[in-house]
N, C-alpha and C positions, 0 to 999 in steps of 0.2 A: 407823571404816573410811574416812570421808571425809578424814581428815587424812593418810593415807598410801596409797600405791599398793598394791593387792592383786592377786594372781593368783588366778584361779578356774579350776577344771576341772569341766567338765560330763561326767558319765559316763552313758552309756546302755548298758545291759547286756542282752545276749541270751545268758544263761549257764546252764549246768546247775547246779542246786541240789541238793546232797546232804544226807543226814541226818547232820548234824554238830552238835557243840555250838555254841551261840550265844555265841561269844567274839569279842573284839576285841583283836588283838595288834598294836599299832603298831610298825613297824620303821623309821620315819623319825623323825629327831631334830628335825625342825622342828615348830613348833606347828601342830597339825592340828585343825580343828574341823569336825565333821559338822553341816551346817546344813540339816537337814530333807530331805525328798525326797517325791516323788509316788509313790504306789503304782503299780507297773508293771502292765501288762496281764497278767492271769492266763491262762495257756495250759494246756490239758489238766488242768483241775481235777478231772476224774473219775478220774484215775489213782490208783494206790495210793500211800500215803505214802512208801514206800521208793524209788519210782521218781524219776528225774530229771525236772524240769519246767523248760521254757524260758520265762523271763519277761523283761520289759523294765522297767528301773527307771531313774529319773532321780535322780542324786546330785550335789550341788554341794559342791565342796571349795574352801575359802578358805584362802589362805596369807598370812602376815603380811608377806611381802616379795615382790618380783617374781620371785625364783628359786624355781621349783618343783622338787621332788625329781626326780632323774633316773629313779628307779624307784618306782613306787607299791607300797604294801603289797598283797599278794595275799590274805592271810588276814584279810579284813575281815568283820565281821558286819553284816548289814543292820539298820537300825532296826526296831523292833517294828512300827511302823506301815506298813512298806514292803509287807508282804504278810500276808494272813491265815493263810498256811501256815507254821507254825513247827515246829521250829527250822529256820532257814535260815542257811547259811554261804556267803559269796562266795568262789568259788574262782578267778576270773579277771576282769580288768578290760579294757574297750575304750575308749580315749580318743576322743571325738567332737569336742569343742569346747574351745577354749582362749580365754579372755577376759582382756583387760588393762584396767584401770581407770585413767583419767587423773585428775589432781587435781580436776577439776570434776565428777567422778562419772560421766562418759560411759564406757560399756563397749564395747570393740571386740572382737567375738567372731568367731573364725576357725574354719572347719570343717577337720577333718583329712581326709586322703585317703579317699575312699570315702563321705564324708558330705556333705550339703548342707542348707542351710536350705530349708524347704518353700516352695512358691510363694506362699503367703499372706504369711508373714513377709518373704519376699524383696521383695514388692511394697510392703508397708506401711512398711518401715524403710529408711533410707538406707544406702549403702555406707559402708565405713570411711573413704572419702575425703570423706564429707559430702554426697553428692548422690544423688538417686534415679535409678536406671538400669534400663532395661528390657532391656538387652543383656548385663549382666555375668553371671558364672557362679554368683552367690549363695553365694560362698565366705566372705564377710566382711560383717558388718552391725554397725552402731553403735546403741546403745540409751542413752537418757538416764535410764532408770529400771531397774527390775528386768528381767532377761532373761526374756522370756515363753516360752522354749522352748530347744531345743537342736538341733544338726545331726542329721539323721536318715540312716540307712543307705540308700544308693541301691539300688534294685532294678535288674534288667537293663534295658538301653535298650529303650524301647517302639517304636522305629522304626529304619529303616535309610535312609541317604542314598545314592542310587545315581547314579553318573556313568559314562558309557560310556568316556570317555578324559580324562585330565588335560590332554593337549595338544590344544588346539583351534586350527584354522586361522583366519586373518583372514577376515572376512566370512561365516564359517559361523554356524550356529545352535547354541547351547549348550542342552542339556536336562538338568535335574536333577530326579530323582524321589525323593520321600520316601515310602517304603513304611511304613505305620502298622500296628503290631500291637495298639495300644491306642487308645482315643479320645484325640485331641489337640485342644487348643484354643489360641486366641491365637497362631496360627502367623504368624511373620514371617520375612522373608528379608533377609540382609545380605551385604555384600561388604567384606572387609578387604583394602585395597590393600597391596602389599608395602612401600611406603615409609611407611606410617602404621599406628599402633596403633588408630585409630578405626574403628569399624564404620559403614559407609555403608548406610543403609536403601534397600532396593530396592522399588519400587512399580510398578504398571502404567504404562507410558509408550510412546513411539514404538518402542522396541526391546525392552521388557520386558513379558511377559505371564505370568499365573498361571492355572493350571487345577486343578480339584479333582474327584475322583471317589471312588467307594466304596473306601476303604482306601488311597488314595494322593493326594498333592498334588504338582504339578509347577511348575517355574520354567523359562521359556523366554526366551532372549535371542538376538535376531537381530543381524546385522551386527557381529560381534565385531571388536574392535580391541585394541590393547595396553592401552587404558584399562579393559578388562574383565578384566585379569589380577589374580589374587589368590585369597584363600580365601573361598569361599562358605559362609555360616553359616545354618543353619536353626534358629530358636529357637521353641520351643513349650512348652506345659504339658501334662503327662500324669502320671497316678498321683500327683498332689499335688506334683510337682517341676517346675522349669524346666529344660528340656533344651536342649543346644547340640550340633548335629551339623554337621560341616564337611567340605568337599572343596576341594582346591587345584586351580586351573585356571591353565594357562599359555597365553598367546596370543603367538606369535612376531611379530617385526616384518615389515612389508612392505617391498618394495624402494623404494617411494616415500618411506618414512620415513628412508631413508639419504640424508643431505644431503652433496652434494659441493660443495666450494668450491675452485676454480670447477668447473662441469660441462663447460666447454670452455675452451681457452686457446690464444691465438696469441702467440708470443714471438719476439723478435729476439735471435739469438746475439750480435749486435754490441753491443746495449745492455744485455743481461742475461746474467749468468754462470750463474744458476740460478733455481730457483723452488720454491714449496711447494704441495702438494696436500693437502687435508683431507678426511677421510671421517668423518662424525659420525653417531651414533645416539643416540636418547633412552635414558635409563636404564630398564632392565627387569630382572625377576628371573631372566631367562634369561642364561646366560653365553655371550658371543660372543667369538670370537677373530678379530681383523682382520689382514689381510696386504695389502701392496701388491706388485704385480708390473708390470713388471720392477723389481727392487730393486737392481740393480748400480749402484754409484756414488751411492748415496743412503742416507739414514738415516731410520728410522721411529721416532716417539716418541708415547707415549700421554698425552693430556691429559684430566683429569677436571674436569667442571664440576658445578654444583649439580643440573642436570637432564639432562645429556648427557655423553658422552665422545667424544673425537675421536682418530683415528689420523692424525698429520701426517707426510707424506712430504716430506723435504727433499732435493731433487735439486740436487747441487752444480754440475753442468755440464750445459748444455742438450744434448740429443741432436742428432745431425747431421741426422736426417730426422724426418718426422712420426711420432709415437709415441702409442699408446693405453695409458695406465696404468689398471690395474684394481685396485679395492679389493674384496676378497672377505672376507665375514664368515661364519664357521663357527660352528654350534652343534650340540650332540649331537642326533642323530636328526632333523635338519632339513636341508632343501636349502640350499645356500649362497646368500647374497645377494651379487649382483655389481653393482658400481657403476663403470662405465668413465668415464674422463676422457680426451678426445682432446686432444693437444698438437700444434699446428701451428707449424712453424718458418717464420718470415718470410724469404723469399728476396730476393735483390737484384732490384729492379725491381717488386716487389709494391707495390700501393697501400696505404698505411697512414694511420692517424690518429696525430698526434703526441702526445707526452706532454701531459697536461693535469691541472690541479689544481682542477677544479670539484667541490665537495662532498667528494670524496676524490681521492687520487692515481691517475691513469689512465696505465698504461704504454702504450708503442707497441703498437698493435693493428692487425691486418690488416683490410682493407676487407671488409665483410660479416659480421664476427664481432662477438659481443657481449662486451664487457669486463665483468668482474664484480669486486666488492669486498665484503668482509665488512661486516656492520653494526657499529655501535658496541657497547660493552659494555652488557649487559642488554637487548639487542634481538635479535630473531630475524628471519631473512629474508636478503635480499641486495640490494645496490645494483647495477643494471645500466645499461649504456650501449652503444648500437649504434654501430658504426663504419660509416658509410654507404659505398656503392660508389664514391663520388667522393673518399673520404678525409676526410670531415668528420664530426665527432662529432654524434650525435643528442642528444635531451634525456635527462637523467638520470631513470631509473625507480627510485624508492626504495620497496621493498616491506618495509622494516624495520618491525617491530612491537615495542612494549615487551613484555618478557617477562611482566610483571604483567598487562597488558591481555589478552594472548593466553591466559594461564592462566585469567583470569576468564571469557573467552569459552568456553573448553573446559569450564569448570565449569558454565556455563549450558547448554551443549549436552548434557552428560551428565545434567543435571537434567531436561531435556526427554526424554531417552531413558529415564530411569527411575531414576537414581541420586540419592538424597537426598530429604529431606522438603521439599516446596515451601513450607510455612508458615515454615520456618526458613531455607532456602537463599535464597529470593527476597529476604527482608529483608536477609540478610547480603550478598548480591551488590550490591543497590542501595546499601547503605551504603558500598561501596568505589568506586562509579562517580564521585562528585564529585571525589575526589582523583585518579582516573586520567585524567579529562578534562583536568586541568591539565597533564599531561605529553604530551598528544596533539601530535605534531609531523609526522606523515606521513599520507598518504592511507590507508595500511593501519591506522594507529592509529585513525583516525576510523571506518573501515569496520568494524573489529572491535568498537569501542565501540557503534556503532549496532546491529550484529548481536547483541550481548549483550542490549540492550534488547528487540530483537525476539524473541529466544529466551525471555526472561523473560515477555513478554506471551503467548506461546504456552503456556507452562507455566501461567500464571495462568488463561488461558481454558479450558484442558483440565481443570484440577483445581479450578476455582472458588475459588482462594485469595483471601482478603481481605487487603488491605494495611492496615498501621497508619498513623497520621498521620506518624510519623517516616520510614517507608519511602516514602510518597508525597512527602514533602518532599525526600528524597534524589533521587527521580526527577525532580522539577521543577527542583531545583538543577542536576542533570546536564543536563536539557533546556535550561535557560537558558544554561549555559556552551557547549553545543554550537552554539547559535544565535548566538554572538558573532561579530562581524565578522572577528576575527582568524583564524577558521577557514574563511572563505568560499573562499579559494583551495584549501584541502584538499577542500572539498565538490565543487568542479569536477572535480578530479582523481579523487576517489573515485567520483563518478557516471559518469565515463567508463568505469569498469570495471563498475559496478553501477548501471544506469539507474534501477532501482526503489528505490534506497536511501532517498530522502526519503519516498516513498510508504509504504514498509514502516515507517519510523520514526514517521510520523504515525499509522499504524494501531496501532502498538505503544503509543505514548503514550496514544492514545484508549482502548485496552483496559485499560491499567493504571490510568488515572484512574477508569474506571468501577468498578474493583475495590476502592475505598475501603470499609472496614468501616462498617456502618451506625452502629456505636457511636462513630465518630470525627466524626460530623456535629454541628454545622457546622464546616467547614474552609475556610480561605482561604489563598492564597499570592500574593505580589506580588513581581515582580522586573522587570528591564528588558525581558525578552523573554517572560515567562510571567505570565499573570494567571489565577487560578483561584478560583471560588466554588462551594461545595458545601454543601447543607443539606437537612434533612428537610422534607417538606411535610406539615403537619398538617391544613390545610384550604385551601379555595380559594374565591375570590369575584371578581367582576369588578374590574379587567380581567383578572387572572390573575397569573402569576409574572413579575416584572420583574427585569431585570439591566442594569447599565450598566458600561462599561469605559472608563477614561480613556486610550484608545489613539488613534492616528490611522489612519484617520478615527475620530472619536468614535462609539462604538457603543452603542446601546441595543437590548436584546432582550426580547421578550415572548412567553411561552407563554400563549395565551388560556385563560381559566378553563374554557371548554367542552371543551378538549382534556384537561384534568386532572381534571375533575369525576368521570368514571366511575371513575378509579383511587381517588380519595380516598373516594368514597361506598362503595366496596367494602370499606373498612377496611384496605386494603393499606398496607404501609410504603413510602412513596414518597420517593425522594431525587432531587434535581436537581443535576447537576454541569455547570458551564459553564467552558470553558477557552479562553483567547485566546493564540495563539502568534504572536509577531511574527517576521517575516523568513523563517519556514519556507516560505511560499508562493513565495519567490524561488528556492528549491531544488527545488520540485516542477516536473516537466517541463511544458513548454508544449504539452500534448496536449489536444485538445478532442474532444468527442463529435461524431457525425455531424451535419452541418448548422451547426456552430459553426466556420466556416472563417476568420473574421476574426481577425487577430493581436491579442492582448490583453496587458495587463499587470495585475498584481494590486497592491493597495495595501500589501502587506507585512503582511497580517493573515489569520489563519485562526481561525474560531470553531468550537469543538467543543461540542455540547450533548448531554447524555445524561440519560435518565430511567430509573431502576431501580425496579421495583415488586416487592417481596418477592424480591429477588435476580435477577429476570429483567429483561433490557433491554427497554424499551418504546420503539419507534421511530416509531410512527404518531401523530404529534402535529403540530399547526400551530405554526410558529415565525415570528414577525414581527421583522425586524431593520431598524433605522433607522441608516443611515450618514450622518453629517453632513459638510458641506463637500466633497462629491464633485461637482465641476462639469463632469463629462464624461459621455458616454453609457456606461452600465454594464449589466452582465448579471449576474443573480443565479445563482450556481452552487454546486455541492457537489463534493467530490472523490470520484469513483467508483473504488473500488479494483479493480473487475472489468474495467475497460476496458483495451484494448491488451495482451492476453495477461497480465493481472495487474500490469502496470506502473502502471496508474492513469491517470486523466485527468479534466479538468473536464467536468461535465455540468450542464445546466440542467433536467433532468427533474424535474417536481414543484415547480419554483421559478419565480417570476415577479416582475417589477418593478411596483410600484404607485407612484402619486404620493404623495409625503410630505406631512406636515402643512404644511410650508413649502417654498419653492423650494430651500432649501439642504439638504434632507433627501431621501435616496434610500431608499425602503422596499422591502425584499425580503420576500416571503412564500413559505415553503416548507412542504410538506405532509409532511415527514419529518424525522428527526433524524440528523445525521452531522457531517462537517467542512465548514463553509461559508466562502465568501468572495464577493467581487464581482470581476468582470472589467471592466477599463476599456480601451476601444479605444486601442491604441498611437498611433493617428493621429487621435484624436477632435478634431474642430474645434469649438470652442465656437460657440454661437449667434452668427452674424455679422450685425449689423443691416444692413450694406450688401447682403449676399447676400439677406437676407429682403426688403429693399426692392426690389431688382432683380427678384426672383421675383414679388412682388405686382404691381408696375408692369407687368412684362412680360406676366403673365397677364391683367391688366386691358386692356392694349393689344390682346392677342390676342383677347379677347372682343369688343372693339369692331370689330376687323378681321373677325371671323366674322359679326357682325351685319351689317356692311357687305356682306359677301359674300352673305348671304341677301337683302338688299334688292336687290342687283344682279341676282340670279337671278329675283327677283320681277318685275323690270322687263324683262329680256331673254330670259326662258326660251323663249317662243314663237318668238323669232327665231333663237336659236343652236342650238336642237334641231331640225335639219332632216333628219337621217338617223339610222340606228341607232347608228353609231359615236359621233356627237355625243351622242345620248341616253344611251348607256351611260356615256360619259365624264362628262357633267355630272351624271347621276344618282349616280354613285359620288362625285364631288366634293361634291355637295350633302349626301349622307349623311355624308361625312367632316366637313363643316362642322358638321352637327347634333351628331354624336358628340363632336367636340372642344369644341364650345360647352358641352354639358352637363357634360363632364368638367372643363373649366376652372372652370365655375360651382361644381361640387362641391368642387374644390380650394380656391377662395377662401372657400367657406362652411364648410369643415371646422373651422378654428380657432374658430368661434363655438359649436361644440357641445362638451359635456364629453367629454373623452377617456376611454378605458377600455372594457372589455368589458361593463360594466353599462349603457352608453349605446347604445340601439338606433339613435339618429340617427348616432352616430359609426360604428357598424358599417355602416349603410346607406350613409353617405358614402364609406367606404373601398371598399365593394363596387361602388358606382356609378362611382367614379373608375377602379377597375381595369377594369370592364367597358367603359366608353365610351372610355377611352384605347386599350384593345386593339381595340375595334371600329373606331377610326380607322385603324389600320394594316391590319386585315383588309379594309376597303373599298379601301385603296390596293392591296392584293394583288389584290382582285377586278378593279380597274381595269387592272392590268398583265396579268392572265390574259385579259381580254376583248380587249385590244390584241393579244396574241400570237395569239389564236384568229382574229381578223379578218384578220390578215396571213398566217398559215400555212395556214388552211383557207378559202380564198376561195370555193370551190365547195361548201362544206359549212356553209352558214350556218344558224344556229338562230333560232327565232322570238324576237321581242323579249320576250314574256312568260316564256318558258322561261329565257332568259338572265337576266332580271331576278329571277326566282325563285331561280336559283342564286346570284346576287350577294347577295340578301338572306340566304339561308342561310349563305353564307360570311361576310358582313359582320356578322351579328347572332348567329346560333346558335352558331357556333364560339367567338367570344369569351365568349358566355354560358356555354358548357360549361367553358372554362378558368376563368372567375371562380367558377363554382359548385363545381367540384372543389377549387379552392384554398381556398374557404371551408370546405368539408366536411373537408378534410384538416387544416388548421392551426388552425381555431377551437377544436376540442376540446382541442388541445394548448396553447391560449393563446399561439400564435405568429403569429397573423394580423395583429395591429395593431402599428404602429410605436409604441413607448413614448412617450406624451404627445402623439400625433398621430392624426388620423383617416385614416391612410394604411396601405398595406401595410407589414409589418415589413421593415426594411432588411436584417435578418440572414438571408439565404438565400431568404426568400419572394419578395421583389421580384425577385431574380435569376432564380429558376426559373420564377416564374409570370408575369412580365412582360418583363423584359429579354431573356431567351433567346427567347421567341416573336417579339418585335419584331425582334431581330437576324436571326432565321431568315427573317422576311418580307422584310426589307431585302435579304438575300442572294438570295432567290428573285426579287425585283424586279430586282436587278442582273443576274441571269442572263437574265431575260426581255428586259431592255433591250439586252443584247449581241446576242441573237438577232434582235430587231426591227431594230436598226440595220443589221446585216448584210443583212437581208432588204430593207430600203429602199434600201440602197446598190447592191444587185444584183438589181433586180426582174426577174421573168420576164415576157415579152411576153404570154404566155397567161394569167398569173395576176395581172397587175397590176390593182389596184383602180381604179375611176373616179377622175378627178381630184379631185372634191369629197370623195369618201371618203378619198382619200389625204391631202388637206389636213387632214381631221379626225384621221386617225391621227397625222399629224405633230404636231398640237396636243397630243394625248395624250402622245406621245413627249417633247415638250419639257417638259411639266409633270412627267412622271416622271423625266426626266433631271436635273431640278433638285431636286425634292422628295426623291427617293430618297437621293441623297448627303447632303443636309442632314439628313434624319431619321436616316440611318445613322450619320453623324458624331455627331449628338446622343446617340444611345443607345450608340454605341461609347464615347464619353466617359463616359456614365453608368456603364457597367460598369467602366471604368477607375477612376472615382472610388470605386466600391464597394471595389475591390481595393486601390487605392493612394490614400490620402487625404492624402498629403503636399503635393501641388502645389495651391496656391491658384489658380493660373492655370486649371487644368482645372476647378475648381469654378466660376469666373466664366464660362468659355466655356460649360459645360454649362447653367448657370442661364439665361444669355441665350438660347441656342439653344432650350432646352426651353420657355421661357416665351413665345417669339415664334413658335410653330408656326402659330398662326392667321394671323399677318401673312404668313408664307411662303405659306400656301394662298391668301390673298387676292391677293398679288402675282403668284405664279407659276402659280396655278391659274386665276385669273380675269382679272386686268389684263393679262397677257401674251398673252391670246387675242385675235387680231385681230378675230374675229367679235363677241366680247363688246364690245370697244372700239368697233367700228363701230356696233353696235346701240345702245350708250350715247350715242354722238355723235348718231346720228339721233334717238334718243329725246329728248335734251335740246334739239337743234336744233328739233325739232317743237314742243316746249313753249315755246321762246323766240321763235318766229316767229308773228305774229298773222295771217299770210296764209292764207286758207282754201284756196287752190289748192295751197299746199305741203302742207297737211294731207291734202287729198284725194289728192295725188300719192303721198305717203308711204304712206298707207293702201292705195292701189292696189298699190304696189310690194310691200308686205308681203303683201297677199292673193295676188298672183301668185306671189311666192316661196313662200308657204306651199302653194299648190296644186301648184306644181312639185315641192316636197319630198315632198308626199303621193304624187304619181304615181311619183316615183323610189323611194319607200319600198315602194309596192305592187309595183313591178317587182322590187325586191330580194327580196321575199318569195317 
């Protein structure tokens, strides 16, 4: 038998057996061999012998050649072993299965109409095409050995597939109901598109849902479109067979799917004799008839393409007036689709844009109109260009998209909606992307490619699909090509239309990288823009899991062992994946979380770290990153996808900068896992030794000046404080000197303490600097308010002790409150300290907690000075103060008039330096003015006071003269002066 092809017939008989002689009369002249048979199932064995009995028997007939007889003998006798009831004569035959044997012995067995292979054989053996299928109709199976059975008679269908209407409207919801009469198992839904013979698997997705209840199962599809047109097939197993029930669904086109080229037109009769209008629709199983109107003087022609058909109207002569041409598409039982195109005739005197040949040929176009041109072959979309109101052409807007890229994007979109098997489709689509990136030439191409990756990431996240190593390699190759410099201009144009494009792409790549199958570890990938390392973690020990990447800046990352120990000790399957993306951060928008107002740049690097434990993402782990050769002020950040309405932005929440092991290393420590980078100040000025020297020398000189001021007060205090105004003035000035002296001393001593939040001395130094510098200005405010009160409320004087108490409250308690609140707010967030210094953080904290209160005090002082000056220039006869008191007030005024502008200019420059660090001149001016504040107080607060100078001259003249008379005279004068001052003071009270 093996040497020649044979034909076999399998006969299954459900036949009446009559009481006849057991004879065999062959009527066919070919060699016929009866080769055994299985006893059929006996039915009605208790009947009488003369009655007919319905039995089922299996007979195999083998022929010596491929040609079987056209008619089988009907008068055949069953073998003796076929049934215990004898005699039996076969009176009729029913052919169920026909098999053909090829030279290598494989049998291809096909069922005849009304018969099928049972579900078990159908699942175990391949089809006649050599593959195993769960969707075919079980009509043909191939066997490499003896045929284990035969096709069986189908019973009535065990279910009905119900559809309310075959015609479904766009954006409506389709409902299919399977009413089951018998128990059904292994139920699956498929869609067969009109243009394909392949069945597409339907699963729950964004548009597809399945429901089941007693006796029925349903399929629901929302948001219908033409992509859901086709034959819906329900495949299930019941009564031992695989059943296929189907319903045809048609979804008509929408008006937005009718493409007009152009959708408006302005044309000059002088330069153009005629024009063409196109009305195109995608291919669909519905029949549409298209017509153009008006049609006089024009010809319409139909053009068919691979995925669309167009009705082109050729107008031979331009109309004399503006005309609207209408393309109308009719289909049976549907409302017509109408697509109007307005044609405007350019008249003499109209402003127009001339002919131009940028990208494509642009005809003369009327001002305010958009000229349109078709895309090149194999591209979809349109090229547009606006003619400005002044008759100048605007930029070319190219929305053309490669047909293959667009088709892939649609395929990914349908996969997310519920069409197709993710484990197959995701790998297939990813394998196409590297080749498609090579043909990206327009912003639309890039946008659709990135959108495809985002859609695939959504599918993988929702279905928990695992990627193979080849699929991940395709993704990373695609990512590497997308980040190439040659596409940078397309990025800019694409993001103008979709600002969140780069953020969505980063999130998609992060999601897909996390989805690598655990069996594919370890895995690594290296290219010019993408570096990836992924491996399983078997155990952990100090220091932890380390990674290094040869990028710029050179990056080393560490996940400490104490973050990984709980996972490993629990026996979970832990995988760690680290990914470095070069250049992607340049395309992420420059958006920063609240409080991060300084403009920054990124180094061209984004690090993505993920930990997966038994398929679940683990995000709460500490990550230490060391960036080398970063010689500017940096901020450790991560990309927060939730910021700015989902567009994403940089945030430093949970991240902080630490001092590295060496001066060339910047260390970032973050308490969570996601996409990280560092931000470098765009105007970061490196450590300038000249500025540092100026600051230190200036503060040192200021301290000497303040000490001198204290010595002077020690010498002349009793002489210069002769009334309340003088007392208040010098008391305020004295406290300003004390506060500024302590603050400057803390400032100079700060560098000698170890920086960082672990150092209590550093925190105390920063707090004291903040408090005493603020107190200096609050005492200046107290001095100004006392001056205003003494002039404006001459007859409402307060006691010295009450005023002094108020001044102390304002001068010390208010700044203490500011400093305490600042410490309480920013220390828990680790935003209190300036990185590497024992000072307030320059990023927002110094502005809000120091510069703003100081500038507010300067403004209040300025307002007080204006009021006081006006009051002194126009004194009232009844309210004018005594001459001596007036002189004291003028002394206060002079000091404030000089110190307030100087201090205001100083901290005005300080705020300007924070916002704009470009100008080195402003840095030098601010450093000099700020460091010499003590000198200003000495000069303009003490040495310009005539009383102070006079007291000093008398003091030193007395010490330099050995005459006892002069000493007695001076002492007497001082005593008299003091007594007179006391008397005037008592009268003032």
